All heavy atoms as a GROMACS GRO file, in nm:
protein
  643
    1MET      N    1  16.786   1.954   7.300
    1MET     CA    2  16.678   1.914   7.385
    1MET      C    3  16.578   2.030   7.395
    1MET      O    4  16.615   2.143   7.417
    1MET     CB    5  16.736   1.881   7.522
    1MET     CG    6  16.642   1.812   7.611
    1MET     SD    7  16.620   1.646   7.550
    1MET     CE    8  16.533   1.574   7.681
    2HIS      N    9  16.453   1.998   7.379
    2HIS     CA   10  16.347   2.098   7.385
    2HIS      C   11  16.283   2.097   7.522
    2HIS      O   12  16.282   1.997   7.591
    2HIS     CB   13  16.239   2.068   7.281
    2HIS     CG   14  16.290   2.058   7.142
    2HIS    ND1   15  16.348   2.163   7.076
    2HIS    CD2   16  16.292   1.955   7.054
    2HIS    CE1   17  16.383   2.126   6.955
    2HIS    NE2   18  16.351   2.000   6.939
    3PRO      N   19  16.221   2.209   7.560
    3PRO     CA   20  16.139   2.207   7.682
    3PRO      C   21  16.013   2.124   7.655
    3PRO      O   22  15.991   2.076   7.543
    3PRO     CB   23  16.106   2.354   7.703
    3PRO     CG   24  16.116   2.416   7.570
    3PRO     CD   25  16.223   2.339   7.497
    4ASP      N   26  15.931   2.110   7.755
    4ASP     CA   27  15.805   2.038   7.740
    4ASP      C   28  15.723   2.102   7.628
    4ASP      O   29  15.702   2.223   7.629
    4ASP     CB   30  15.729   2.041   7.871
    4ASP     CG   31  15.605   1.954   7.870
    4ASP    OD1   32  15.584   1.879   7.772
    4ASP    OD2   33  15.528   1.961   7.967
    5LEU      N   34  15.677   2.023   7.533
    5LEU     CA   35  15.605   2.076   7.416
    5LEU      C   36  15.454   2.061   7.429
    5LEU      O   37  15.382   2.067   7.329
    5LEU     CB   38  15.654   2.007   7.289
    5LEU     CG   39  15.802   2.024   7.257
    5LEU    CD1   40  15.838   1.947   7.130
    5LEU    CD2   41  15.839   2.169   7.243
    6SER      N   42  15.404   2.047   7.551
    6SER     CA   43  15.260   2.036   7.573
    6SER      C   44  15.191   2.164   7.525
    6SER      O   45  15.240   2.275   7.549
    6SER     CB   46  15.231   2.015   7.721
    6SER     OG   47  15.289   1.896   7.766
    7PRO      N   48  15.078   2.149   7.458
    7PRO     CA   49  15.009   2.265   7.398
    7PRO      C   50  14.966   2.372   7.499
    7PRO      O   51  14.966   2.490   7.466
    7PRO     CB   52  14.886   2.205   7.331
    7PRO     CG   53  14.910   2.061   7.321
    7PRO     CD   54  15.011   2.024   7.424
    8HIS      N   55  14.931   2.333   7.620
    8HIS     CA   56  14.882   2.432   7.717
    8HIS      C   57  14.994   2.523   7.770
    8HIS      O   58  14.966   2.623   7.835
    8HIS     CB   59  14.810   2.363   7.833
    8HIS     CG   60  14.900   2.281   7.921
    8HIS    ND1   61  14.943   2.155   7.886
    8HIS    CD2   62  14.956   2.309   8.039
    8HIS    CE1   63  15.021   2.108   7.981
    8HIS    NE2   64  15.031   2.200   8.076
    9LEU      N   65  15.119   2.492   7.740
    9LEU     CA   66  15.231   2.571   7.789
    9LEU      C   67  15.277   2.678   7.692
    9LEU      O   68  15.360   2.762   7.728
    9LEU     CB   69  15.349   2.479   7.820
    9LEU     CG   70  15.329   2.375   7.929
    9LEU    CD1   71  15.450   2.284   7.938
    9LEU    CD2   72  15.301   2.442   8.062
   10HIS      N   73  15.225   2.677   7.569
   10HIS     CA   74  15.278   2.765   7.465
   10HIS      C   75  15.168   2.844   7.396
   10HIS      O   76  15.051   2.811   7.404
   10HIS     CB   77  15.356   2.683   7.362
   10HIS     CG   78  15.467   2.604   7.424
   10HIS    ND1   79  15.582   2.661   7.471
   10HIS    CD2   80  15.478   2.471   7.451
   10HIS    CE1   81  15.660   2.568   7.522
   10HIS    NE2   82  15.599   2.452   7.512
   11THR      N   83  15.211   2.948   7.323
   11THR     CA   84  15.118   3.030   7.248
   11THR      C   85  15.067   2.954   7.125
   11THR      O   86  15.123   2.852   7.087
   11THR     CB   87  15.187   3.160   7.201
   11THR    OG1   88  15.296   3.124   7.116
   11THR    CG2   89  15.237   3.242   7.318
   12ALA      N   90  14.964   3.007   7.064
   12ALA     CA   91  14.908   2.944   6.944
   12ALA      C   92  15.011   2.940   6.831
   12ALA      O   93  15.018   2.842   6.757
   12ALA     CB   94  14.783   3.018   6.900
   13GLU      N   95  15.089   3.046   6.820
   13GLU     CA   96  15.192   3.052   6.716
   13GLU      C   97  15.294   2.939   6.733
   13GLU      O   98  15.326   2.868   6.637
   13GLU     CB   99  15.263   3.187   6.723
   13GLU     CG  100  15.379   3.201   6.626
   13GLU     CD  101  15.460   3.328   6.652
   13GLU    OE1  102  15.427   3.405   6.742
   13GLU    OE2  103  15.558   3.346   6.578
   14CYS      N  104  15.342   2.921   6.854
   14CYS     CA  105  15.440   2.815   6.879
   14CYS      C  106  15.376   2.677   6.867
   14CYS      O  107  15.441   2.583   6.820
   14CYS     CB  108  15.505   2.832   7.016
   14CYS     SG  109  15.621   2.969   7.022
   15ASN      N  110  15.251   2.664   6.909
   15ASN     CA  111  15.184   2.535   6.896
   15ASN      C  112  15.172   2.494   6.749
   15ASN      O  113  15.186   2.376   6.717
   15ASN     CB  114  15.047   2.538   6.961
   15ASN     CG  115  15.056   2.523   7.111
   15ASN    OD1  116  15.147   2.461   7.163
   15ASN    ND2  117  14.962   2.583   7.181
   16GLU      N  118  15.149   2.590   6.661
   16GLU     CA  119  15.142   2.561   6.518
   16GLU      C  120  15.277   2.510   6.468
   16GLU      O  121  15.284   2.413   6.393
   16GLU     CB  122  15.100   2.686   6.441
   16GLU     CG  123  15.100   2.670   6.292
   16GLU     CD  124  15.003   2.566   6.241
   16GLU    OE1  125  14.896   2.548   6.302
   16GLU    OE2  126  15.035   2.501   6.138
   17LEU      N  127  15.385   2.573   6.511
   17LEU     CA  128  15.518   2.530   6.469
   17LEU      C  129  15.555   2.394   6.527
   17LEU      O  130  15.618   2.312   6.460
   17LEU     CB  131  15.622   2.635   6.511
   17LEU     CG  132  15.609   2.770   6.440
   17LEU    CD1  133  15.699   2.873   6.505
   17LEU    CD2  134  15.638   2.757   6.292
   18ILE      N  135  15.514   2.368   6.650
   18ILE     CA  136  15.538   2.237   6.711
   18ILE      C  137  15.464   2.129   6.634
   18ILE      O  138  15.518   2.023   6.605
   18ILE     CB  139  15.495   2.239   6.860
   18ILE    CG1  140  15.589   2.329   6.940
   18ILE    CG2  141  15.492   2.099   6.918
   18ILE    CD1  142  15.540   2.362   7.080
   19THR      N  143  15.339   2.158   6.598
   19THR     CA  144  15.259   2.062   6.521
   19THR      C  145  15.323   2.035   6.386
   19THR      O  146  15.329   1.919   6.342
   19THR     CB  147  15.115   2.115   6.502
   19THR    OG1  148  15.060   2.144   6.630
   19THR    CG2  149  15.029   2.016   6.429
   20ARG      N  150  15.372   2.140   6.320
   20ARG     CA  151  15.440   2.123   6.192
   20ARG      C  152  15.563   2.034   6.204
   20ARG      O  153  15.587   1.948   6.121
   20ARG     CB  154  15.482   2.259   6.136
   20ARG     CG  155  15.397   2.301   6.020
   20ARG     CD  156  15.459   2.420   5.952
   20ARG     NE  157  15.370   2.532   5.978
   20ARG     CZ  158  15.399   2.657   5.969
   20ARG    NH1  159  15.521   2.694   5.936
   20ARG    NH2  160  15.310   2.750   5.992
   21LEU      N  161  15.640   2.055   6.310
   21LEU     CA  162  15.760   1.974   6.331
   21LEU      C  163  15.723   1.829   6.358
   21LEU      O  164  15.784   1.737   6.300
   21LEU     CB  165  15.843   2.029   6.447
   21LEU     CG  166  15.969   1.950   6.481
   21LEU    CD1  167  16.069   1.956   6.365
   21LEU    CD2  168  16.031   2.001   6.608
   22MET      N  169  15.625   1.805   6.441
   22MET     CA  170  15.582   1.667   6.471
   22MET      C  171  15.529   1.598   6.345
   22MET      O  172  15.557   1.480   6.321
   22MET     CB  173  15.475   1.666   6.581
   22MET     CG  174  15.523   1.716   6.713
   22MET     SD  175  15.662   1.621   6.772
   22MET     CE  176  15.715   1.720   6.908
   23HIS      N  177  15.455   1.672   6.264
   23HIS     CA  178  15.404   1.617   6.139
   23HIS      C  179  15.520   1.582   6.045
   23HIS      O  180  15.519   1.477   5.980
   23HIS     CB  181  15.309   1.717   6.072
   23HIS     CG  182  15.253   1.668   5.943
   23HIS    ND1  183  15.162   1.565   5.937
   23HIS    CD2  184  15.275   1.707   5.815
   23HIS    CE1  185  15.131   1.544   5.810
   23HIS    NE2  186  15.199   1.629   5.735
   24CYS      N  187  15.619   1.668   6.039
   24CYS     CA  188  15.736   1.642   5.955
   24CYS      C  189  15.810   1.517   6.002
   24CYS      O  190  15.852   1.435   5.921
   24CYS     CB  191  15.830   1.763   5.957
   24CYS     SG  192  15.974   1.747   5.852
   25HIS      N  193  15.822   1.501   6.133
   25HIS     CA  194  15.891   1.383   6.187
   25HIS      C  195  15.815   1.254   6.156
   25HIS      O  196  15.877   1.152   6.128
   25HIS     CB  197  15.912   1.398   6.337
   25HIS     CG  198  16.028   1.486   6.371
   25HIS    ND1  199  16.067   1.508   6.500
   25HIS    CD2  200  16.112   1.559   6.295
   25HIS    CE1  201  16.172   1.589   6.502
   25HIS    NE2  202  16.199   1.622   6.377
   26THR      N  203  15.682   1.259   6.162
   26THR     CA  204  15.606   1.137   6.132
   26THR      C  205  15.603   1.109   5.982
   26THR      O  206  15.601   0.993   5.940
   26THR     CB  207  15.461   1.147   6.185
   26THR    OG1  208  15.398   1.262   6.131
   26THR    CG2  209  15.460   1.152   6.335
   27GLU      N  210  15.604   1.215   5.902
   27GLU     CA  211  15.599   1.199   5.757
   27GLU      C  212  15.733   1.151   5.700
   27GLU      O  213  15.736   1.076   5.603
   27GLU     CB  214  15.561   1.332   5.694
   27GLU     CG  215  15.520   1.323   5.550
   27GLU     CD  216  15.467   1.457   5.501
   27GLU    OE1  217  15.359   1.497   5.547
   27GLU    OE2  218  15.536   1.518   5.419
   28HIS      N  219  15.842   1.195   5.760
   28HIS     CA  220  15.976   1.162   5.710
   28HIS      C  221  16.053   1.085   5.818
   28HIS      O  222  16.143   1.139   5.881
   28HIS     CB  223  16.052   1.290   5.674
   28HIS     CG  224  15.983   1.376   5.576
   28HIS    ND1  225  15.975   1.345   5.443
   28HIS    CD2  226  15.916   1.494   5.592
   28HIS    CE1  227  15.908   1.440   5.380
   28HIS    NE2  228  15.871   1.532   5.469
   29ASN      N  229  16.016   0.957   5.834
   29ASN     CA  230  16.076   0.876   5.941
   29ASN      C  231  16.228   0.874   5.937
   29ASN      O  232  16.293   0.896   6.038
   29ASN     CB  233  16.026   0.733   5.934
   29ASN     CG  234  15.881   0.721   5.976
   29ASN    OD1  235  15.822   0.818   6.022
   29ASN    ND2  236  15.825   0.604   5.959
   30VAL      N  237  16.285   0.848   5.821
   30VAL     CA  238  16.431   0.834   5.810
   30VAL      C  239  16.495   0.965   5.768
   30VAL      O  240  16.601   1.002   5.818
   30VAL     CB  241  16.466   0.722   5.710
   30VAL    CG1  242  16.615   0.712   5.689
   30VAL    CG2  243  16.410   0.589   5.758
   31MET      N  244  16.431   1.037   5.679
   31MET     CA  245  16.492   1.160   5.626
   31MET      C  246  16.506   1.270   5.731
   31MET      O  247  16.585   1.362   5.712
   31MET     CB  248  16.411   1.212   5.506
   31MET     CG  249  16.417   1.120   5.384
   31MET     SD  250  16.585   1.085   5.331
   31MET     CE  251  16.635   1.242   5.266
   32LYS      N  252  16.435   1.258   5.842
   32LYS     CA  253  16.450   1.359   5.948
   32LYS      C  254  16.592   1.358   6.003
   32LYS      O  255  16.641   1.459   6.051
   32LYS     CB  256  16.348   1.337   6.060
   32LYS     CG  257  16.369   1.211   6.142
   32LYS     CD  258  16.262   1.198   6.247
   32LYS     CE  259  16.277   1.067   6.323
   32LYS     NZ  260  16.170   1.048   6.418
   33PHE      N  261  16.659   1.244   5.994
   33PHE     CA  262  16.796   1.234   6.042
   33PHE      C  263  16.896   1.301   5.947
   33PHE      O  264  17.011   1.322   5.983
   33PHE     CB  265  16.836   1.088   6.064
   33PHE     CG  266  16.752   1.019   6.168
   33PHE    CD1  267  16.666   0.917   6.134
   33PHE    CD2  268  16.759   1.059   6.300
   33PHE    CE1  269  16.590   0.854   6.229
   33PHE    CE2  270  16.681   0.998   6.397
   33PHE     CZ  271  16.596   0.895   6.361
   34PHE      N  272  16.852   1.331   5.826
   34PHE     CA  273  16.939   1.394   5.727
   34PHE      C  274  16.904   1.540   5.702
   34PHE      O  275  16.941   1.597   5.600
   34PHE     CB  276  16.935   1.314   5.595
   34PHE     CG  277  16.986   1.174   5.613
   34PHE    CD1  278  16.897   1.067   5.617
   34PHE    CD2  279  17.121   1.149   5.627
   34PHE    CE1  280  16.943   0.938   5.634
   34PHE    CE2  281  17.168   1.020   5.645
   34PHE     CZ  282  17.078   0.915   5.648
   35GLY      N  283  16.828   1.601   5.791
   35GLY     CA  284  16.802   1.744   5.784
   35GLY      C  285  16.675   1.788   5.716
   35GLY      O  286  16.656   1.906   5.691
   36THR      N  287  16.587   1.695   5.686
   36THR     CA  288  16.463   1.732   5.617
   36THR      C  289  16.377   1.825   5.702
   36THR      O  290  16.315   1.917   5.650
   36THR     CB  291  16.382   1.605   5.582
   36THR    OG1  292  16.464   1.522   5.500
   36THR    CG2  293  16.255   1.640   5.507
   37CYS      N  294  16.376   1.807   5.832
   37CYS     CA  295  16.289   1.884   5.921
   37CYS      C  296  16.363   1.998   5.993
   37CYS      O  297  16.309   2.057   6.086
   37CYS     CB  298  16.225   1.791   6.023
   37CYS     SG  299  16.127   1.659   5.950
   38ASN      N  300  16.483   2.028   5.951
   38ASN     CA  301  16.563   2.129   6.022
   38ASN      C  302  16.500   2.268   6.019
   38ASN      O  303  16.507   2.341   6.118
   38ASN     CB  304  16.704   2.136   5.965
   38ASN     CG  305  16.790   2.021   6.014
   38ASN    OD1  306  16.748   1.941   6.094
   38ASN    ND2  307  16.911   2.014   5.961
   39ASP      N  308  16.438   2.307   5.909
   39ASP     CA  309  16.377   2.440   5.902
   39ASP      C  310  16.262   2.454   6.002
   39ASP      O  311  16.250   2.556   6.071
   39ASP     CB  312  16.327   2.469   5.760
   39ASP     CG  313  16.441   2.485   5.662
   39ASP    OD1  314  16.553   2.520   5.705
   39ASP    OD2  315  16.418   2.462   5.541
   40ALA      N  316  16.180   2.350   6.012
   40ALA     CA  317  16.069   2.352   6.108
   40ALA      C  318  16.123   2.354   6.251
   40ALA      O  319  16.070   2.424   6.337
   40ALA     CB  320  15.979   2.231   6.087
   41ASP      N  321  16.231   2.280   6.273
   41ASP     CA  322  16.291   2.277   6.407
   41ASP      C  323  16.349   2.413   6.444
   41ASP      O  324  16.330   2.460   6.556
   41ASP     CB  325  16.401   2.170   6.412
   41ASP     CG  326  16.457   2.152   6.551
   41ASP    OD1  327  16.377   2.133   6.644
   41ASP    OD2  328  16.580   2.158   6.566
   42ARG      N  329  16.417   2.478   6.353
   42ARG     CA  330  16.474   2.611   6.380
   42ARG      C  331  16.364   2.713   6.410
   42ARG      O  332  16.377   2.794   6.502
   42ARG     CB  333  16.555   2.660   6.260
   42ARG     CG  334  16.695   2.610   6.260
   42ARG     CD  335  16.779   2.679   6.154
   42ARG     NE  336  16.877   2.586   6.106
   42ARG     CZ  337  16.868   2.514   5.995
   42ARG    NH1  338  16.765   2.527   5.915
   42ARG    NH2  339  16.963   2.429   5.961
   43ALA      N  340  16.258   2.709   6.332
   43ALA     CA  341  16.147   2.803   6.354
   43ALA      C  342  16.084   2.780   6.491
   43ALA      O  343  16.052   2.876   6.563
   43ALA     CB  344  16.043   2.788   6.244
   44MET      N  345  16.067   2.654   6.528
   44MET     CA  346  16.008   2.622   6.657
   44MET      C  347  16.099   2.668   6.770
   44MET      O  348  16.053   2.730   6.867
   44MET     CB  349  15.983   2.472   6.671
   44MET     CG  350  15.917   2.435   6.802
   44MET     SD  351  15.934   2.264   6.847
   44MET     CE  352  16.108   2.248   6.871
   45ARG      N  353  16.229   2.642   6.761
   45ARG     CA  354  16.322   2.685   6.865
   45ARG      C  355  16.326   2.836   6.878
   45ARG      O  356  16.334   2.891   6.988
   45ARG     CB  357  16.463   2.630   6.838
   45ARG     CG  358  16.473   2.482   6.875
   45ARG     CD  359  16.616   2.430   6.867
   45ARG     NE  360  16.653   2.413   6.727
   45ARG     CZ  361  16.761   2.468   6.671
   45ARG    NH1  362  16.842   2.544   6.740
   45ARG    NH2  363  16.788   2.447   6.544
   46HIS      N  364  16.317   2.907   6.766
   46HIS     CA  365  16.314   3.054   6.769
   46HIS      C  366  16.190   3.104   6.843
   46HIS      O  367  16.197   3.196   6.925
   46HIS     CB  368  16.318   3.109   6.626
   46HIS     CG  369  16.312   3.257   6.618
   46HIS    ND1  370  16.417   3.338   6.655
   46HIS    CD2  371  16.212   3.340   6.581
   46HIS    CE1  372  16.381   3.464   6.639
   46HIS    NE2  373  16.258   3.468   6.594
   47CYS      N  374  16.077   3.043   6.815
   47CYS     CA  375  15.952   3.082   6.881
   47CYS      C  376  15.958   3.051   7.031
   47CYS      O  377  15.917   3.133   7.113
   47CYS     CB  378  15.835   3.008   6.816
   47CYS     SG  379  15.675   3.060   6.880
   48LEU      N  380  16.011   2.934   7.068
   48LEU     CA  381  16.020   2.898   7.209
   48LEU      C  382  16.116   2.992   7.283
   48LEU      O  383  16.091   3.028   7.399
   48LEU     CB  384  16.066   2.753   7.225
   48LEU     CG  385  15.968   2.646   7.176
   48LEU    CD1  386  16.030   2.508   7.190
   48LEU    CD2  387  15.836   2.655   7.248
   49LYS      N  388  16.222   3.034   7.217
   49LYS     CA  389  16.316   3.128   7.278
   49LYS      C  390  16.248   3.262   7.302
   49LYS      O  391  16.263   3.323   7.409
   49LYS     CB  392  16.438   3.145   7.190
   49LYS     CG  393  16.541   3.240   7.249
   49LYS     CD  394  16.662   3.253   7.161
   49LYS     CE  395  16.765   3.347   7.222
   49LYS     NZ  396  16.884   3.359   7.140
   50LYS      N  397  16.171   3.307   7.203
   50LYS     CA  398  16.099   3.434   7.217
   50LYS      C  399  16.001   3.426   7.335
   50LYS      O  400  15.993   3.519   7.416
   50LYS     CB  401  16.025   3.465   7.087
   50LYS     CG  402  15.958   3.601   7.085
   50LYS     CD  403  15.900   3.632   6.950
   50LYS     CE  404  15.775   3.552   6.929
   50LYS     NZ  405  15.699   3.588   6.811
   51GLU      N  406  15.930   3.316   7.347
   51GLU     CA  407  15.837   3.297   7.459
   51GLU      C  408  15.912   3.300   7.592
   51GLU      O  409  15.868   3.363   7.687
   51GLU     CB  410  15.769   3.159   7.449
   51GLU     CG  411  15.644   3.156   7.372
   51GLU     CD  412  15.577   3.020   7.383
   51GLU    OE1  413  15.635   2.924   7.440
   51GLU    OE2  414  15.465   3.009   7.333
   52ARG      N  415  16.025   3.229   7.598
   52ARG     CA  416  16.102   3.221   7.722
   52ARG      C  417  16.151   3.360   7.764
   52ARG      O  418  16.143   3.396   7.882
   52ARG     CB  419  16.219   3.125   7.703
   52ARG     CG  420  16.298   3.101   7.831
   52ARG     CD  421  16.416   3.009   7.810
   52ARG     NE  422  16.524   3.081   7.745
   52ARG     CZ  423  16.573   3.052   7.624
   52ARG    NH1  424  16.523   2.951   7.555
   52ARG    NH2  425  16.672   3.122   7.572
   53LEU      N  426  16.200   3.438   7.670
   53LEU     CA  427  16.251   3.571   7.702
   53LEU      C  428  16.140   3.665   7.747
   53LEU      O  429  16.158   3.746   7.839
   53LEU     CB  430  16.327   3.630   7.583
   53LEU     CG  431  16.456   3.557   7.545
   53LEU    CD1  432  16.517   3.619   7.421
   53LEU    CD2  433  16.554   3.557   7.660
   54GLU      N  434  16.022   3.654   7.686
   54GLU     CA  435  15.907   3.735   7.727
   54GLU      C  436  15.864   3.698   7.869
   54GLU      O  437  15.835   3.786   7.951
   54GLU     CB  438  15.791   3.717   7.631
   54GLU     CG  439  15.813   3.783   7.496
   54GLU     CD  440  15.707   3.747   7.394
   54GLU    OE1  441  15.615   3.666   7.426
   54GLU    OE2  442  15.715   3.798   7.282
   55LYS      N  443  15.860   3.568   7.898
   55LYS     CA  444  15.822   3.523   8.032
   55LYS      C  445  15.924   3.570   8.135
   55LYS      O  446  15.888   3.612   8.245
   55LYS     CB  447  15.812   3.370   8.034
   55LYS     CG  448  15.768   3.315   8.165
   55LYS     CD  449  15.753   3.164   8.159
   55LYS     CE  450  15.708   3.110   8.293
   55LYS     NZ  451  15.699   2.965   8.291
   56ARG      N  452  16.050   3.564   8.099
   56ARG     CA  453  16.156   3.609   8.189
   56ARG      C  454  16.142   3.758   8.221
   56ARG      O  455  16.158   3.800   8.335
   56ARG     CB  456  16.290   3.580   8.123
   56ARG     CG  457  16.410   3.614   8.204
   56ARG     CD  458  16.532   3.567   8.130
   56ARG     NE  459  16.646   3.643   8.171
   56ARG     CZ  460  16.761   3.645   8.108
   56ARG    NH1  461  16.778   3.574   7.999
   56ARG    NH2  462  16.860   3.716   8.152
   57GLU      N  463  16.110   3.837   8.119
   57GLU     CA  464  16.093   3.981   8.139
   57GLU      C  465  15.972   4.010   8.228
   57GLU      O  466  15.979   4.096   8.317
   57GLU     CB  467  16.078   4.051   8.003
   57GLU     CG  468  16.083   4.201   8.010
   57GLU     CD  469  16.214   4.256   8.065
   57GLU    OE1  470  16.320   4.195   8.042
   57GLU    OE2  471  16.209   4.359   8.134
   58ARG      N  472  15.861   3.940   8.205
   58ARG     CA  473  15.741   3.957   8.290
   58ARG      C  474  15.772   3.922   8.435
   58ARG      O  475  15.731   3.990   8.528
   58ARG     CB  476  15.626   3.871   8.240
   58ARG     CG  477  15.553   3.927   8.123
   58ARG     CD  478  15.421   3.855   8.097
   58ARG     NE  479  15.428   3.710   8.107
   58ARG     CZ  480  15.450   3.627   8.004
   58ARG    NH1  481  15.468   3.676   7.883
   58ARG    NH2  482  15.451   3.498   8.022
   59SER      N  483  15.847   3.814   8.454
   59SER     CA  484  15.883   3.771   8.588
   59SER      C  485  15.971   3.874   8.657
   59SER      O  486  15.955   3.904   8.776
   59SER     CB  487  15.954   3.636   8.582
   59SER     OG  488  15.994   3.596   8.710
   60LYS      N  489  16.064   3.931   8.582
   60LYS     CA  490  16.154   4.033   8.636
   60LYS      C  491  16.075   4.156   8.680
   60LYS      O  492  16.097   4.211   8.788
   60LYS     CB  493  16.257   4.071   8.531
   60LYS     CG  494  16.361   4.169   8.577
   60LYS     CD  495  16.459   4.196   8.464
   60LYS     CE  496  16.559   4.301   8.500
   60LYS     NZ  497  16.649   4.331   8.388
   61GLU      N  498  15.980   4.200   8.597
   61GLU     CA  499  15.897   4.315   8.630
   61GLU      C  500  15.812   4.288   8.754
   61GLU      O  501  15.797   4.375   8.840
   61GLU     CB  502  15.808   4.352   8.512
   61GLU     CG  503  15.882   4.410   8.395
   61GLU     CD  504  15.797   4.421   8.270
   61GLU    OE1  505  15.677   4.384   8.274
   61GLU    OE2  506  15.851   4.466   8.167
   62HIS      N  507  15.757   4.167   8.762
   62HIS     CA  508  15.676   4.130   8.878
   62HIS      C  509  15.761   4.130   9.004
   62HIS      O  510  15.718   4.179   9.109
   62HIS     CB  511  15.613   3.993   8.855
   62HIS     CG  512  15.527   3.949   8.969
   62HIS    ND1  513  15.573   3.868   9.069
   62HIS    CD2  514  15.397   3.977   8.998
   62HIS    CE1  515  15.476   3.847   9.156
   62HIS    NE2  516  15.368   3.911   9.116
   63ALA      N  517  15.882   4.078   8.997
   63ALA     CA  518  15.971   4.074   9.113
   63ALA      C  519  16.006   4.215   9.158
   63ALA      O  520  16.010   4.244   9.279
   63ALA     CB  521  16.097   3.996   9.080
   64GLN      N  522  16.031   4.304   9.065
   64GLN     CA  523  16.063   4.443   9.101
   64GLN      C  524  15.944   4.510   9.168
   64GLN      O  525  15.960   4.584   9.265
   64GLN     CB  526  16.106   4.522   8.978
   64GLN     CG  527  16.243   4.483   8.927
   64GLN     CD  528  16.277   4.550   8.794
   64GLN    OE1  529  16.189   4.603   8.726
   64GLN    NE2  530  16.404   4.544   8.757
   65ALA      N  531  15.824   4.486   9.117
   65ALA     CA  532  15.704   4.543   9.177
   65ALA      C  533  15.683   4.490   9.318
   65ALA      O  534  15.649   4.567   9.410
   65ALA     CB  535  15.582   4.514   9.091
   66MET      N  536  15.704   4.360   9.339
   66MET     CA  537  15.688   4.302   9.471
   66MET      C  538  15.793   4.356   9.567
   66MET      O  539  15.763   4.384   9.683
   66MET     CB  540  15.697   4.149   9.464
   66MET     CG  541  15.580   4.084   9.394
   66MET     SD  542  15.424   4.120   9.474
   66MET     CE  543  15.442   4.028   9.624
   67LYS      N  544  15.914   4.370   9.519
   67LYS     CA  545  16.022   4.422   9.604
   67LYS      C  546  15.990   4.565   9.649
   67LYS      O  547  16.005   4.599   9.764
   67LYS     CB  548  16.154   4.419   9.527
   67LYS     CG  549  16.275   4.453   9.610
   67LYS     CD  550  16.398   4.459   9.522
   67LYS     CE  551  16.482   4.337   9.542
   67LYS     NZ  552  16.611   4.345   9.470
   68LYS      N  553  15.942   4.645   9.554
   68LYS     CA  554  15.907   4.783   9.585
   68LYS      C  555  15.790   4.787   9.685
   68LYS      O  556  15.791   4.865   9.780
   68LYS     CB  557  15.868   4.857   9.457
   68LYS     CG  558  15.835   5.004   9.478
   68LYS     CD  559  15.783   5.069   9.353
   68LYS     CE  560  15.899   5.112   9.266
   68LYS     NZ  561  15.854   5.190   9.149
   69ARG      N  562  15.692   4.701   9.664
   69ARG     CA  563  15.576   4.697   9.753
   69ARG      C  564  15.615   4.656   9.894
   69ARG      O  565  15.568   4.713   9.992
   69ARG     CB  566  15.473   4.598   9.698
   69ARG     CG  567  15.339   4.609   9.766
   69ARG     CD  568  15.241   4.512   9.709
   69ARG     NE  569  15.216   4.415   9.815
   69ARG     CZ  570  15.174   4.293   9.799
   69ARG    NH1  571  15.153   4.246   9.679
   69ARG    NH2  572  15.152   4.214   9.900
   70LEU      N  573  15.703   4.557   9.906
   70LEU     CA  574  15.742   4.508  10.038
   70LEU      C  575  15.836   4.603  10.109
   70LEU      O  576  15.833   4.613  10.232
   70LEU     CB  577  15.806   4.370  10.027
   70LEU     CG  578  15.711   4.258   9.985
   70LEU    CD1  579  15.787   4.129   9.963
   70LEU    CD2  580  15.602   4.239  10.088
   71LYS      N  581  15.920   4.673  10.037
   71LYS     CA  582  16.014   4.767  10.101
   71LYS      C  583  15.942   4.893  10.149
   71LYS      O  584  15.988   4.958  10.242
   71LYS     CB  585  16.125   4.806  10.005
   71LYS     CG  586  16.231   4.701   9.995
   71LYS     CD  587  16.352   4.757   9.925
   71LYS     CE  588  16.458   4.651   9.929
   71LYS     NZ  589  16.591   4.706   9.934
   72GLY      N  590  15.832   4.927  10.089
   72GLY     CA  591  15.763   5.050  10.122
   72GLY      C  592  15.680   5.044  10.249
   72GLY      O  593  15.643   5.147  10.304
   73LYS      N  594  15.648   4.924  10.298
   73LYS     CA  595  15.559   4.912  10.412
   73LYS      C  596  15.637   4.872  10.538
   73LYS      O  597  15.730   4.792  10.530
   73LYS     CB  598  15.452   4.806  10.385
   73LYS     CG  599  15.359   4.845  10.273
   73LYS     CD  600  15.250   4.744  10.258
   73LYS     CE  601  15.157   4.788  10.146
   73LYS     NZ  602  15.046   4.697  10.131
   74PRO      N  603  15.594   4.921  10.652
   74PRO     CA  604  15.654   4.877  10.777
   74PRO      C  605  15.622   4.729  10.803
   74PRO      O  606  15.526   4.674  10.749
   74PRO     CB  607  15.588   4.964  10.883
   74PRO     CG  608  15.516   5.071  10.810
   74PRO     CD  609  15.498   5.026  10.671
   75MET      N  610  15.701   4.665  10.887
   75MET     CA  611  15.688   4.522  10.910
   75MET      C  612  15.552   4.486  10.969
   75MET      O  613  15.498   4.379  10.943
   75MET     CB  614  15.800   4.476  11.004
   75MET     CG  615  15.824   4.330  11.000
   75MET     SD  616  15.871   4.283  10.834
   75MET     CE  617  15.963   4.140  10.869
   76GLU      N  618  15.490   4.571  11.050
   76GLU     CA  619  15.363   4.540  11.115
   76GLU      C  620  15.249   4.528  11.013
   76GLU      O  621  15.153   4.456  11.034
   76GLU     CB  622  15.325   4.647  11.217
   76GLU     CG  623  15.420   4.659  11.334
   76GLU     CD  624  15.540   4.745  11.301
   76GLU    OE1  625  15.527   4.840  11.224
   76GLU    OE2  626  15.649   4.716  11.355
   77GLN      N  627  15.257   4.599  10.903
   77GLN     CA  628  15.149   4.597  10.804
   77GLN      C  629  15.157   4.475  10.713
   77GLN      O  630  15.062   4.444  10.645
   77GLN     CB  631  15.154   4.724  10.719
   77GLN     CG  632  15.117   4.848  10.797
   77GLN     CD  633  15.121   4.970  10.709
   77GLN    OE1  634  15.153   4.962  10.592
   77GLN    NE2  635  15.087   5.085  10.766
   78LEU      N  636  15.269   4.406  10.710
   78LEU     CA  637  15.282   4.287  10.625
   78LEU      C  638  15.207   4.176  10.690
   78LEU      O  639  15.146   4.094  10.646
   78LEU     CB  640  15.430   4.250  10.606
   78LEU     CG  641  15.514   4.353  10.534
   78LEU    CD1  642  15.659   4.308  10.534
   78LEU    CD2  643  15.468   4.371  10.391
   0.00000   0.00000   0.00000
């Protein structure tokens, strides 16, 4: 199962791979079930994983910065 493949959610690189996979699925209606599109699918999943890990790292850094900012100030200034 893939995450939402809407273009506005992904980078240009991943959008290109998603488009390639969708094109492969429309071009090979039956053969997609026998592995014809597996290479495109693997490449797309690899790109989506890379995006997810980068987003996770950015979120972690942001959380650490917010935690540091909130711990440093007295309650009255918040």
